[in-house]
mmCIF file of the N, C-alpha and C atoms, coordinates in Angstrom:
data_MODEL
# 
_entry.id   MODEL 
# 
loop_
_atom_site.group_PDB 
_atom_site.id 
_atom_site.type_symbol 
_atom_site.label_atom_id 
_atom_site.label_alt_id 
_atom_site.label_comp_id 
_atom_site.label_asym_id 
_atom_site.label_entity_id 
_atom_site.label_seq_id 
_atom_site.pdbx_PDB_ins_code 
_atom_site.Cartn_x 
_atom_site.Cartn_y 
_atom_site.Cartn_z 
_atom_site.occupancy 
_atom_site.B_iso_or_equiv 
_atom_site.pdbx_formal_charge 
_atom_site.auth_seq_id 
_atom_site.auth_comp_id 
_atom_site.auth_asym_id 
_atom_site.auth_atom_id 
_atom_site.pdbx_PDB_model_num 
ATOM 1   N N  . MET A 1 1  ? 34.621 -49.647 80.759 1.00 0.00 ? 1  MET A N  1 
ATOM 2   C CA . MET A 1 1  ? 34.297 -49.415 79.528 1.00 0.00 ? 1  MET A CA 1 
ATOM 3   C C  . MET A 1 1  ? 34.095 -47.475 79.278 1.00 0.00 ? 1  MET A C  1 
ATOM 4   N N  . THR A 1 2  ? 35.182 -47.691 78.793 1.00 0.00 ? 2  THR A N  1 
ATOM 5   C CA . THR A 1 2  ? 34.046 -45.922 77.695 1.00 0.00 ? 2  THR A CA 1 
ATOM 6   C C  . THR A 1 2  ? 33.810 -46.059 76.941 1.00 0.00 ? 2  THR A C  1 
ATOM 7   N N  . TYR A 1 3  ? 33.188 -45.628 76.003 1.00 0.00 ? 3  TYR A N  1 
ATOM 8   C CA . TYR A 1 3  ? 32.433 -45.350 74.765 1.00 0.00 ? 3  TYR A CA 1 
ATOM 9   C C  . TYR A 1 3  ? 32.755 -44.848 73.832 1.00 0.00 ? 3  TYR A C  1 
ATOM 10  N N  . THR A 1 4  ? 33.833 -44.601 72.614 1.00 0.00 ? 4  THR A N  1 
ATOM 11  C CA . THR A 1 4  ? 34.038 -43.018 71.300 1.00 0.00 ? 4  THR A CA 1 
ATOM 12  C C  . THR A 1 4  ? 33.653 -43.366 70.368 1.00 0.00 ? 4  THR A C  1 
ATOM 13  N N  . LEU A 1 5  ? 33.673 -42.496 70.037 1.00 0.00 ? 5  LEU A N  1 
ATOM 14  C CA . LEU A 1 5  ? 33.233 -42.450 68.860 1.00 0.00 ? 5  LEU A CA 1 
ATOM 15  C C  . LEU A 1 5  ? 33.825 -43.365 67.838 1.00 0.00 ? 5  LEU A C  1 
ATOM 16  N N  . ALA A 1 6  ? 34.887 -43.743 67.939 1.00 0.00 ? 6  ALA A N  1 
ATOM 17  C CA . ALA A 1 6  ? 35.932 -44.515 67.236 1.00 0.00 ? 6  ALA A CA 1 
ATOM 18  C C  . ALA A 1 6  ? 35.107 -46.386 67.134 1.00 0.00 ? 6  ALA A C  1 
ATOM 19  N N  . MET A 1 7  ? 34.581 -46.261 68.522 1.00 0.00 ? 7  MET A N  1 
ATOM 20  C CA . MET A 1 7  ? 34.079 -47.265 68.515 1.00 0.00 ? 7  MET A CA 1 
ATOM 21  C C  . MET A 1 7  ? 33.033 -47.391 67.972 1.00 0.00 ? 7  MET A C  1 
ATOM 22  N N  . ALA A 1 8  ? 32.221 -46.646 67.583 1.00 0.00 ? 8  ALA A N  1 
ATOM 23  C CA . ALA A 1 8  ? 31.235 -46.438 66.563 1.00 0.00 ? 8  ALA A CA 1 
ATOM 24  C C  . ALA A 1 8  ? 31.502 -46.594 65.278 1.00 0.00 ? 8  ALA A C  1 
ATOM 25  N N  . VAL A 1 9  ? 32.467 -45.947 64.621 1.00 0.00 ? 9  VAL A N  1 
ATOM 26  C CA . VAL A 1 9  ? 32.966 -45.539 63.196 1.00 0.00 ? 9  VAL A CA 1 
ATOM 27  C C  . VAL A 1 9  ? 33.338 -47.557 63.075 1.00 0.00 ? 9  VAL A C  1 
ATOM 28  N N  . ASP A 1 10 ? 34.339 -48.024 64.457 1.00 0.00 ? 10 ASP A N  1 
ATOM 29  C CA . ASP A 1 10 ? 34.431 -49.854 63.815 1.00 0.00 ? 10 ASP A CA 1 
ATOM 30  C C  . ASP A 1 10 ? 32.756 -50.472 63.471 1.00 0.00 ? 10 ASP A C  1 
ATOM 31  N N  . GLN A 1 11 ? 31.970 -49.971 63.706 1.00 0.00 ? 11 GLN A N  1 
ATOM 32  C CA . GLN A 1 11 ? 30.983 -50.762 63.822 1.00 0.00 ? 11 GLN A CA 1 
ATOM 33  C C  . GLN A 1 11 ? 30.572 -50.737 62.484 1.00 0.00 ? 11 GLN A C  1 
ATOM 34  N N  . GLY A 1 12 ? 30.743 -49.439 61.474 1.00 0.00 ? 12 GLY A N  1 
ATOM 35  C CA . GLY A 1 12 ? 30.251 -49.188 60.429 1.00 0.00 ? 12 GLY A CA 1 
ATOM 36  C C  . GLY A 1 12 ? 29.309 -47.650 60.576 1.00 0.00 ? 12 GLY A C  1 
ATOM 37  N N  . ILE A 1 13 ? 28.923 -47.410 61.366 1.00 0.00 ? 13 ILE A N  1 
ATOM 38  C CA . ILE A 1 13 ? 28.174 -46.142 61.443 1.00 0.00 ? 13 ILE A CA 1 
ATOM 39  C C  . ILE A 1 13 ? 29.670 -45.001 60.739 1.00 0.00 ? 13 ILE A C  1 
ATOM 40  N N  . GLU A 1 14 ? 29.056 -44.021 59.413 1.00 0.00 ? 14 GLU A N  1 
ATOM 41  C CA . GLU A 1 14 ? 28.994 -42.766 60.107 1.00 0.00 ? 14 GLU A CA 1 
ATOM 42  C C  . GLU A 1 14 ? 28.476 -41.809 59.937 1.00 0.00 ? 14 GLU A C  1 
ATOM 43  N N  . ILE A 1 15 ? 29.230 -40.081 60.336 1.00 0.00 ? 15 ILE A N  1 
ATOM 44  C CA . ILE A 1 15 ? 29.075 -39.147 60.794 1.00 0.00 ? 15 ILE A CA 1 
ATOM 45  C C  . ILE A 1 15 ? 28.279 -38.715 59.257 1.00 0.00 ? 15 ILE A C  1 
ATOM 46  N N  . ALA A 1 16 ? 27.642 -38.153 59.103 1.00 0.00 ? 16 ALA A N  1 
ATOM 47  C CA . ALA A 1 16 ? 27.048 -37.000 57.549 1.00 0.00 ? 16 ALA A CA 1 
ATOM 48  C C  . ALA A 1 16 ? 27.214 -35.949 58.450 1.00 0.00 ? 16 ALA A C  1 
ATOM 49  N N  . GLU A 1 17 ? 27.482 -35.194 56.840 1.00 0.00 ? 17 GLU A N  1 
ATOM 50  C CA . GLU A 1 17 ? 28.098 -33.780 57.499 1.00 0.00 ? 17 GLU A CA 1 
ATOM 51  C C  . GLU A 1 17 ? 26.449 -32.812 58.571 1.00 0.00 ? 17 GLU A C  1 
ATOM 52  N N  . ASP A 1 18 ? 25.463 -32.650 58.843 1.00 0.00 ? 18 ASP A N  1 
ATOM 53  C CA . ASP A 1 18 ? 24.568 -32.737 59.407 1.00 0.00 ? 18 ASP A CA 1 
ATOM 54  C C  . ASP A 1 18 ? 24.577 -32.801 61.005 1.00 0.00 ? 18 ASP A C  1 
ATOM 55  N N  . GLY A 1 19 ? 25.772 -34.228 61.097 1.00 0.00 ? 19 GLY A N  1 
ATOM 56  C CA . GLY A 1 19 ? 25.775 -34.481 61.919 1.00 0.00 ? 19 GLY A CA 1 
ATOM 57  C C  . GLY A 1 19 ? 25.144 -35.740 62.693 1.00 0.00 ? 19 GLY A C  1 
ATOM 58  N N  . VAL A 1 20 ? 24.449 -35.755 61.482 1.00 0.00 ? 20 VAL A N  1 
ATOM 59  C CA . VAL A 1 20 ? 23.620 -37.476 62.236 1.00 0.00 ? 20 VAL A CA 1 
ATOM 60  C C  . VAL A 1 20 ? 25.062 -38.778 62.179 1.00 0.00 ? 20 VAL A C  1 
ATOM 61  N N  . ALA A 1 21 ? 24.240 -39.204 62.590 1.00 0.00 ? 21 ALA A N  1 
ATOM 62  C CA . ALA A 1 21 ? 24.977 -40.663 63.166 1.00 0.00 ? 21 ALA A CA 1 
ATOM 63  C C  . ALA A 1 21 ? 24.060 -42.030 61.934 1.00 0.00 ? 21 ALA A C  1 
ATOM 64  N N  . GLU A 1 22 ? 25.341 -42.132 61.026 1.00 0.00 ? 22 GLU A N  1 
ATOM 65  C CA . GLU A 1 22 ? 24.260 -42.749 60.016 1.00 0.00 ? 22 GLU A CA 1 
ATOM 66  C C  . GLU A 1 22 ? 24.409 -44.633 59.599 1.00 0.00 ? 22 GLU A C  1 
ATOM 67  N N  . VAL A 1 23 ? 23.734 -45.288 59.645 1.00 0.00 ? 23 VAL A N  1 
ATOM 68  C CA . VAL A 1 23 ? 23.861 -47.037 59.376 1.00 0.00 ? 23 VAL A CA 1 
ATOM 69  C C  . VAL A 1 23 ? 22.926 -47.811 58.243 1.00 0.00 ? 23 VAL A C  1 
ATOM 70  N N  . SER A 1 24 ? 23.747 -48.687 57.731 1.00 0.00 ? 24 SER A N  1 
ATOM 71  C CA . SER A 1 24 ? 22.761 -48.680 56.392 1.00 0.00 ? 24 SER A CA 1 
ATOM 72  C C  . SER A 1 24 ? 22.038 -49.655 56.934 1.00 0.00 ? 24 SER A C  1 
ATOM 73  N N  . MET A 1 25 ? 21.136 -50.474 56.598 1.00 0.00 ? 25 MET A N  1 
ATOM 74  C CA . MET A 1 25 ? 20.593 -51.398 57.085 1.00 0.00 ? 25 MET A CA 1 
ATOM 75  C C  . MET A 1 25 ? 20.855 -52.434 56.986 1.00 0.00 ? 25 MET A C  1 
ATOM 76  N N  . THR A 1 26 ? 21.866 -52.942 55.937 1.00 0.00 ? 26 THR A N  1 
ATOM 77  C CA . THR A 1 26 ? 22.260 -54.192 55.805 1.00 0.00 ? 26 THR A CA 1 
ATOM 78  C C  . THR A 1 26 ? 23.549 -54.662 56.801 1.00 0.00 ? 26 THR A C  1 
ATOM 79  N N  . LYS A 1 27 ? 23.825 -52.682 57.577 1.00 0.00 ? 27 LYS A N  1 
ATOM 80  C CA . LYS A 1 27 ? 24.971 -53.103 59.000 1.00 0.00 ? 27 LYS A CA 1 
ATOM 81  C C  . LYS A 1 27 ? 24.209 -52.886 60.155 1.00 0.00 ? 27 LYS A C  1 
ATOM 82  N N  . ALA A 1 28 ? 22.615 -52.548 59.698 1.00 0.00 ? 28 ALA A N  1 
ATOM 83  C CA . ALA A 1 28 ? 22.128 -52.211 61.183 1.00 0.00 ? 28 ALA A CA 1 
ATOM 84  C C  . ALA A 1 28 ? 22.253 -53.104 62.354 1.00 0.00 ? 28 ALA A C  1 
ATOM 85  N N  . ARG A 1 29 ? 22.215 -54.744 62.076 1.00 0.00 ? 29 ARG A N  1 
ATOM 86  C CA . ARG A 1 29 ? 21.414 -55.386 63.081 1.00 0.00 ? 29 ARG A CA 1 
ATOM 87  C C  . ARG A 1 29 ? 22.843 -55.727 63.958 1.00 0.00 ? 29 ARG A C  1 
ATOM 88  N N  . ALA A 1 30 ? 23.995 -55.578 63.587 1.00 0.00 ? 30 ALA A N  1 
ATOM 89  C CA . ALA A 1 30 ? 25.908 -55.404 63.858 1.00 0.00 ? 30 ALA A CA 1 
ATOM 90  C C  . ALA A 1 30 ? 25.811 -54.196 64.772 1.00 0.00 ? 30 ALA A C  1 
ATOM 91  N N  . SER A 1 31 ? 25.227 -52.868 64.346 1.00 0.00 ? 31 SER A N  1 
ATOM 92  C CA . SER A 1 31 ? 25.952 -51.299 64.597 1.00 0.00 ? 31 SER A CA 1 
ATOM 93  C C  . SER A 1 31 ? 24.621 -50.946 65.620 1.00 0.00 ? 31 SER A C  1 
ATOM 94  N N  . LEU A 1 32 ? 23.660 -51.893 66.167 1.00 0.00 ? 32 LEU A N  1 
ATOM 95  C CA . LEU A 1 32 ? 22.254 -51.994 66.901 1.00 0.00 ? 32 LEU A CA 1 
ATOM 96  C C  . LEU A 1 32 ? 23.099 -50.886 67.744 1.00 0.00 ? 32 LEU A C  1 
ATOM 97  N N  . THR A 1 33 ? 23.548 -51.419 68.938 1.00 0.00 ? 33 THR A N  1 
ATOM 98  C CA . THR A 1 33 ? 23.518 -50.952 70.297 1.00 0.00 ? 33 THR A CA 1 
ATOM 99  C C  . THR A 1 33 ? 24.689 -49.382 70.084 1.00 0.00 ? 33 THR A C  1 
ATOM 100 N N  . ALA A 1 34 ? 25.829 -50.515 69.114 1.00 0.00 ? 34 ALA A N  1 
ATOM 101 C CA . ALA A 1 34 ? 26.245 -48.853 69.125 1.00 0.00 ? 34 ALA A CA 1 
ATOM 102 C C  . ALA A 1 34 ? 25.652 -47.719 68.359 1.00 0.00 ? 34 ALA A C  1 
ATOM 103 N N  . LEU A 1 35 ? 25.080 -47.649 67.725 1.00 0.00 ? 35 LEU A N  1 
ATOM 104 C CA . LEU A 1 35 ? 24.002 -46.364 67.215 1.00 0.00 ? 35 LEU A CA 1 
ATOM 105 C C  . LEU A 1 35 ? 23.498 -46.021 68.664 1.00 0.00 ? 35 LEU A C  1 
ATOM 106 N N  . ILE A 1 36 ? 22.690 -46.781 69.212 1.00 0.00 ? 36 ILE A N  1 
ATOM 107 C CA . ILE A 1 36 ? 21.661 -46.624 70.583 1.00 0.00 ? 36 ILE A CA 1 
ATOM 108 C C  . ILE A 1 36 ? 22.755 -45.638 71.440 1.00 0.00 ? 36 ILE A C  1 
ATOM 109 N N  . ARG A 1 37 ? 24.024 -46.325 71.796 1.00 0.00 ? 37 ARG A N  1 
ATOM 110 C CA . ARG A 1 37 ? 24.934 -45.247 72.579 1.00 0.00 ? 37 ARG A CA 1 
ATOM 111 C C  . ARG A 1 37 ? 24.805 -44.694 71.547 1.00 0.00 ? 37 ARG A C  1 
ATOM 112 N N  . GLU A 1 38 ? 25.590 -43.904 70.106 1.00 0.00 ? 38 GLU A N  1 
ATOM 113 C CA . GLU A 1 38 ? 25.454 -42.832 70.034 1.00 0.00 ? 38 GLU A CA 1 
ATOM 114 C C  . GLU A 1 38 ? 24.698 -42.124 70.157 1.00 0.00 ? 38 GLU A C  1 
ATOM 115 N N  . VAL A 1 39 ? 23.678 -42.192 69.916 1.00 0.00 ? 39 VAL A N  1 
ATOM 116 C CA . VAL A 1 39 ? 22.909 -41.132 70.331 1.00 0.00 ? 39 VAL A CA 1 
ATOM 117 C C  . VAL A 1 39 ? 22.562 -41.167 71.689 1.00 0.00 ? 39 VAL A C  1 
ATOM 118 N N  . ALA A 1 40 ? 22.620 -41.996 72.266 1.00 0.00 ? 40 ALA A N  1 
ATOM 119 C CA . ALA A 1 40 ? 22.018 -41.894 73.633 1.00 0.00 ? 40 ALA A CA 1 
ATOM 120 C C  . ALA A 1 40 ? 23.154 -40.525 74.325 1.00 0.00 ? 40 ALA A C  1 
ATOM 121 N N  . TRP A 1 41 ? 24.569 -41.737 74.278 1.00 0.00 ? 41 TRP A N  1 
ATOM 122 C CA . TRP A 1 41 ? 25.280 -40.964 74.857 1.00 0.00 ? 41 TRP A CA 1 
ATOM 123 C C  . TRP A 1 41 ? 26.305 -39.439 74.490 1.00 0.00 ? 41 TRP A C  1 
ATOM 124 N N  . GLY A 1 42 ? 26.480 -39.340 72.379 1.00 0.00 ? 42 GLY A N  1 
ATOM 125 C CA . GLY A 1 42 ? 26.941 -38.627 71.942 1.00 0.00 ? 42 GLY A CA 1 
ATOM 126 C C  . GLY A 1 42 ? 25.427 -37.238 71.524 1.00 0.00 ? 42 GLY A C  1 
ATOM 127 N N  . LYS A 1 43 ? 25.021 -37.837 71.913 1.00 0.00 ? 43 LYS A N  1 
ATOM 128 C CA . LYS A 1 43 ? 23.268 -37.047 72.218 1.00 0.00 ? 43 LYS A CA 1 
ATOM 129 C C  . LYS A 1 43 ? 23.289 -36.234 70.810 1.00 0.00 ? 43 LYS A C  1 
ATOM 130 N N  . LYS A 1 44 ? 22.983 -37.404 69.840 1.00 0.00 ? 44 LYS A N  1 
ATOM 131 C CA . LYS A 1 44 ? 23.404 -37.537 68.642 1.00 0.00 ? 44 LYS A CA 1 
ATOM 132 C C  . LYS A 1 44 ? 21.656 -37.867 68.278 1.00 0.00 ? 44 LYS A C  1 
ATOM 133 N N  . THR A 1 45 ? 21.668 -37.876 66.683 1.00 0.00 ? 45 THR A N  1 
ATOM 134 C CA . THR A 1 45 ? 20.251 -38.511 66.330 1.00 0.00 ? 45 THR A CA 1 
ATOM 135 C C  . THR A 1 45 ? 20.937 -39.640 65.447 1.00 0.00 ? 45 THR A C  1 
ATOM 136 N N  . GLY A 1 46 ? 20.376 -40.230 65.362 1.00 0.00 ? 46 GLY A N  1 
ATOM 137 C CA . GLY A 1 46 ? 21.008 -41.511 64.079 1.00 0.00 ? 46 GLY A CA 1 
ATOM 138 C C  . GLY A 1 46 ? 19.829 -42.078 63.926 1.00 0.00 ? 46 GLY A C  1 
ATOM 139 N N  . ALA A 1 47 ? 20.207 -42.630 61.807 1.00 0.00 ? 47 ALA A N  1 
ATOM 140 C CA . ALA A 1 47 ? 19.282 -42.378 61.264 1.00 0.00 ? 47 ALA A CA 1 
ATOM 141 C C  . ALA A 1 47 ? 19.942 -44.129 60.729 1.00 0.00 ? 47 ALA A C  1 
ATOM 142 N N  . PHE A 1 48 ? 18.583 -44.530 59.726 1.00 0.00 ? 48 PHE A N  1 
ATOM 143 C CA . PHE A 1 48 ? 19.217 -46.216 58.906 1.00 0.00 ? 48 PHE A CA 1 
ATOM 144 C C  . PHE A 1 48 ? 18.804 -45.110 57.575 1.00 0.00 ? 48 PHE A C  1 
ATOM 145 N N  . LYS A 1 49 ? 20.307 -46.167 57.028 1.00 0.00 ? 49 LYS A N  1 
ATOM 146 C CA . LYS A 1 49 ? 19.865 -46.211 55.771 1.00 0.00 ? 49 LYS A CA 1 
ATOM 147 C C  . LYS A 1 49 ? 19.419 -47.570 54.968 1.00 0.00 ? 49 LYS A C  1 
ATOM 148 N N  . GLU A 1 50 ? 18.852 -47.414 53.627 1.00 0.00 ? 50 GLU A N  1 
ATOM 149 C CA . GLU A 1 50 ? 18.876 -47.935 52.852 1.00 0.00 ? 50 GLU A CA 1 
ATOM 150 C C  . GLU A 1 50 ? 18.869 -47.309 51.286 1.00 0.00 ? 50 GLU A C  1 
ATOM 151 N N  . ARG A 1 51 ? 19.273 -48.261 50.684 1.00 0.00 ? 51 ARG A N  1 
ATOM 152 C CA . ARG A 1 51 ? 19.786 -47.493 49.395 1.00 0.00 ? 51 ARG A CA 1 
ATOM 153 C C  . ARG A 1 51 ? 20.749 -46.506 49.034 1.00 0.00 ? 51 ARG A C  1 
ATOM 154 N N  . GLY A 1 52 ? 21.164 -45.751 50.338 1.00 0.00 ? 52 GLY A N  1 
ATOM 155 C CA . GLY A 1 52 ? 21.946 -44.405 50.515 1.00 0.00 ? 52 GLY A CA 1 
ATOM 156 C C  . GLY A 1 52 ? 20.936 -43.330 51.088 1.00 0.00 ? 52 GLY A C  1 
ATOM 157 N N  . GLU A 1 53 ? 19.137 -43.823 51.273 1.00 0.00 ? 53 GLU A N  1 
ATOM 158 C CA . GLU A 1 53 ? 19.191 -42.534 51.302 1.00 0.00 ? 53 GLU A CA 1 
ATOM 159 C C  . GLU A 1 53 ? 18.482 -43.756 53.106 1.00 0.00 ? 53 GLU A C  1 
ATOM 160 N N  . ARG A 1 54 ? 18.256 -41.853 53.991 1.00 0.00 ? 54 ARG A N  1 
ATOM 161 C CA . ARG A 1 54 ? 17.940 -42.182 55.391 1.00 0.00 ? 54 ARG A CA 1 
ATOM 162 C C  . ARG A 1 54 ? 15.937 -42.939 55.333 1.00 0.00 ? 54 ARG A C  1 
ATOM 163 N N  . THR A 1 55 ? 15.780 -43.746 56.070 1.00 0.00 ? 55 THR A N  1 
ATOM 164 C CA . THR A 1 55 ? 14.961 -44.164 55.897 1.00 0.00 ? 55 THR A CA 1 
ATOM 165 C C  . THR A 1 55 ? 13.901 -44.685 57.233 1.00 0.00 ? 55 THR A C  1 
ATOM 166 N N  . ALA A 1 56 ? 14.902 -43.949 58.457 1.00 0.00 ? 56 ALA A N  1 
ATOM 167 C CA . ALA A 1 56 ? 14.332 -44.324 59.693 1.00 0.00 ? 56 ALA A CA 1 
ATOM 168 C C  . ALA A 1 56 ? 15.129 -43.717 61.077 1.00 0.00 ? 56 ALA A C  1 
ATOM 169 N N  . TYR A 1 57 ? 14.597 -42.728 61.646 1.00 0.00 ? 57 TYR A N  1 
ATOM 170 C CA . TYR A 1 57 ? 15.249 -41.822 62.356 1.00 0.00 ? 57 TYR A CA 1 
ATOM 171 C C  . TYR A 1 57 ? 15.569 -42.309 64.236 1.00 0.00 ? 57 TYR A C  1 
ATOM 172 N N  . LEU A 1 58 ? 16.907 -42.225 64.859 1.00 0.00 ? 58 LEU A N  1 
ATOM 173 C CA . LEU A 1 58 ? 16.749 -42.763 66.044 1.00 0.00 ? 58 LEU A CA 1 
ATOM 174 C C  . LEU A 1 58 ? 17.154 -41.445 66.695 1.00 0.00 ? 58 LEU A C  1 
ATOM 175 N N  . VAL A 1 59 ? 16.389 -41.098 68.023 1.00 0.00 ? 59 VAL A N  1 
ATOM 176 C CA . VAL A 1 59 ? 16.425 -39.835 69.222 1.00 0.00 ? 59 VAL A CA 1 
ATOM 177 C C  . VAL A 1 59 ? 16.610 -40.145 70.332 1.00 0.00 ? 59 VAL A C  1 
ATOM 178 N N  . THR A 1 60 ? 16.842 -39.070 70.958 1.00 0.00 ? 60 THR A N  1 
ATOM 179 C CA . THR A 1 60 ? 16.582 -38.840 72.552 1.00 0.00 ? 60 THR A CA 1 
ATOM 180 C C  . THR A 1 60 ? 15.486 -39.363 73.110 1.00 0.00 ? 60 THR A C  1 
ATOM 181 N N  . PRO A 1 61 ? 15.435 -39.634 73.809 1.00 0.00 ? 61 PRO A N  1 
ATOM 182 C CA . PRO A 1 61 ? 13.225 -39.750 74.305 1.00 0.00 ? 61 PRO A CA 1 
ATOM 183 C C  . PRO A 1 61 ? 13.244 -37.629 74.775 1.00 0.00 ? 61 PRO A C  1 
ATOM 184 N N  . GLU A 1 62 ? 14.324 -37.065 75.320 1.00 0.00 ? 62 GLU A N  1 
ATOM 185 C CA . GLU A 1 62 ? 14.174 -36.113 75.362 1.00 0.00 ? 62 GLU A CA 1 
ATOM 186 C C  . GLU A 1 62 ? 13.298 -34.997 74.113 1.00 0.00 ? 62 GLU A C  1 
ATOM 187 N N  . PHE A 1 63 ? 14.271 -35.827 73.002 1.00 0.00 ? 63 PHE A N  1 
ATOM 188 C CA . PHE A 1 63 ? 14.016 -35.290 71.469 1.00 0.00 ? 63 PHE A CA 1 
ATOM 189 C C  . PHE A 1 63 ? 12.376 -35.417 71.656 1.00 0.00 ? 63 PHE A C  1 
ATOM 190 N N  . TYR A 1 64 ? 12.295 -36.283 71.585 1.00 0.00 ? 64 TYR A N  1 
ATOM 191 C CA . TYR A 1 64 ? 11.078 -37.215 70.662 1.00 0.00 ? 64 TYR A CA 1 
ATOM 192 C C  . TYR A 1 64 ? 9.480  -36.466 71.343 1.00 0.00 ? 64 TYR A C  1 
ATOM 193 N N  . LYS A 1 65 ? 9.816  -36.625 73.253 1.00 0.00 ? 65 LYS A N  1 
ATOM 194 C CA . LYS A 1 65 ? 8.996  -35.510 73.798 1.00 0.00 ? 65 LYS A CA 1 
ATOM 195 C C  . LYS A 1 65 ? 9.005  -34.210 73.347 1.00 0.00 ? 65 LYS A C  1 
ATOM 196 N N  . GLN A 1 66 ? 10.180 -33.634 72.576 1.00 0.00 ? 66 GLN A N  1 
ATOM 197 C CA . GLN A 1 66 ? 9.559  -31.583 72.320 1.00 0.00 ? 66 GLN A CA 1 
ATOM 198 C C  . GLN A 1 66 ? 8.837  -31.800 70.675 1.00 0.00 ? 66 GLN A C  1 
ATOM 199 N N  . ALA A 1 67 ? 9.516  -32.666 70.274 1.00 0.00 ? 67 ALA A N  1 
ATOM 200 C CA . ALA A 1 67 ? 8.715  -33.459 69.654 1.00 0.00 ? 67 ALA A CA 1 
ATOM 201 C C  . ALA A 1 67 ? 7.188  -33.332 69.630 1.00 0.00 ? 67 ALA A C  1 
ATOM 202 N N  . LEU A 1 68 ? 6.759  -34.505 69.976 1.00 0.00 ? 68 LEU A N  1 
ATOM 203 C CA . LEU A 1 68 ? 5.477  -33.690 70.428 1.00 0.00 ? 68 LEU A CA 1 
ATOM 204 C C  . LEU A 1 68 ? 4.956  -32.935 71.106 1.00 0.00 ? 68 LEU A C  1 
ATOM 205 N N  . ASP A 1 69 ? 5.741  -32.419 71.376 1.00 0.00 ? 69 ASP A N  1 
ATOM 206 C CA . ASP A 1 69 ? 4.723  -31.467 72.774 1.00 0.00 ? 69 ASP A CA 1 
ATOM 207 C C  . ASP A 1 69 ? 4.626  -30.032 71.851 1.00 0.00 ? 69 ASP A C  1 
ATOM 208 N N  . ASP A 1 70 ? 5.769  -30.116 70.720 1.00 0.00 ? 70 ASP A N  1 
ATOM 209 C CA . ASP A 1 70 ? 6.032  -29.028 68.948 1.00 0.00 ? 70 ASP A CA 1 
ATOM 210 C C  . ASP A 1 70 ? 4.605  -29.816 68.825 1.00 0.00 ? 70 ASP A C  1 
ATOM 211 N N  . ARG A 1 71 ? 4.576  -30.023 68.289 1.00 0.00 ? 71 ARG A N  1 
ATOM 212 C CA . ARG A 1 71 ? 3.177  -30.831 67.693 1.00 0.00 ? 71 ARG A CA 1 
ATOM 213 C C  . ARG A 1 71 ? 1.879  -29.917 68.215 1.00 0.00 ? 71 ARG A C  1 
ATOM 214 N N  . ALA A 1 72 ? 1.730  -30.703 69.062 1.00 0.00 ? 72 ALA A N  1 
ATOM 215 C CA . ALA A 1 72 ? 0.609  -30.393 70.654 1.00 0.00 ? 72 ALA A CA 1 
ATOM 216 C C  . ALA A 1 72 ? 0.786  -28.912 69.917 1.00 0.00 ? 72 ALA A C  1 
ATOM 217 N N  . ARG A 1 73 ? 1.399  -28.320 70.265 1.00 0.00 ? 73 ARG A N  1 
ATOM 218 C CA . ARG A 1 73 ? 1.481  -27.123 70.788 1.00 0.00 ? 73 ARG A CA 1 
ATOM 219 C C  . ARG A 1 73 ? 1.068  -26.208 68.839 1.00 0.00 ? 73 ARG A C  1 
ATOM 220 N N  . LEU A 1 74 ? 1.288  -26.599 68.094 1.00 0.00 ? 74 LEU A N  1 
ATOM 221 C CA . LEU A 1 74 ? 1.247  -26.383 66.442 1.00 0.00 ? 74 LEU A CA 1 
ATOM 222 C C  . LEU A 1 74 ? 0.079  -26.703 66.382 1.00 0.00 ? 74 LEU A C  1 
ATOM 223 N N  . GLU A 1 75 ? -0.887 -27.322 66.390 1.00 0.00 ? 75 GLU A N  1 
ATOM 224 C CA . GLU A 1 75 ? -2.584 -28.277 66.337 1.00 0.00 ? 75 GLU A CA 1 
ATOM 225 C C  . GLU A 1 75 ? -3.229 -27.096 66.865 1.00 0.00 ? 75 GLU A C  1 
ATOM 226 N N  . SER A 1 76 ? -2.768 -27.147 67.950 1.00 0.00 ? 76 SER A N  1 
ATOM 227 C CA . SER A 1 76 ? -3.612 -26.080 69.147 1.00 0.00 ? 76 SER A CA 1 
ATOM 228 C C  . SER A 1 76 ? -3.637 -24.419 68.257 1.00 0.00 ? 76 SER A C  1 
ATOM 229 N N  . LEU A 1 77 ? -2.568 -24.406 68.262 1.00 0.00 ? 77 LEU A N  1 
ATOM 230 C CA . LEU A 1 77 ? -2.550 -23.078 66.713 1.00 0.00 ? 77 LEU A CA 1 
ATOM 231 C C  . LEU A 1 77 ? -3.783 -23.267 65.427 1.00 0.00 ? 77 LEU A C  1 
ATOM 232 N N  . GLU A 1 78 ? -4.011 -24.139 64.811 1.00 0.00 ? 78 GLU A N  1 
ATOM 233 C CA . GLU A 1 78 ? -4.535 -24.068 63.893 1.00 0.00 ? 78 GLU A CA 1 
ATOM 234 C C  . GLU A 1 78 ? -6.042 -24.692 64.283 1.00 0.00 ? 78 GLU A C  1 
ATOM 235 N N  . THR A 1 79 ? -6.481 -25.077 65.457 1.00 0.00 ? 79 THR A N  1 
ATOM 236 C CA . THR A 1 79 ? -8.134 -24.871 65.795 1.00 0.00 ? 79 THR A CA 1 
ATOM 237 C C  . THR A 1 79 ? -8.317 -23.202 66.173 1.00 0.00 ? 79 THR A C  1 
# 
């Protein structure tokens, strides 16, 4: 089965203007698999929203590793 963005939209996931795939906390349980696929396969960042505000992000392992590497590099420059 091929996964498409239309499947994500059917699960309550909206793509924000900045390209982040968003899902409200009330729809998160039903949409979690679709959001993870959107992030993993679509290489998008995902976000959970509560009361219209982003409260947490879902990123690819590569993005997370790069963020850790960037943080370590910045911290080494500060000392």
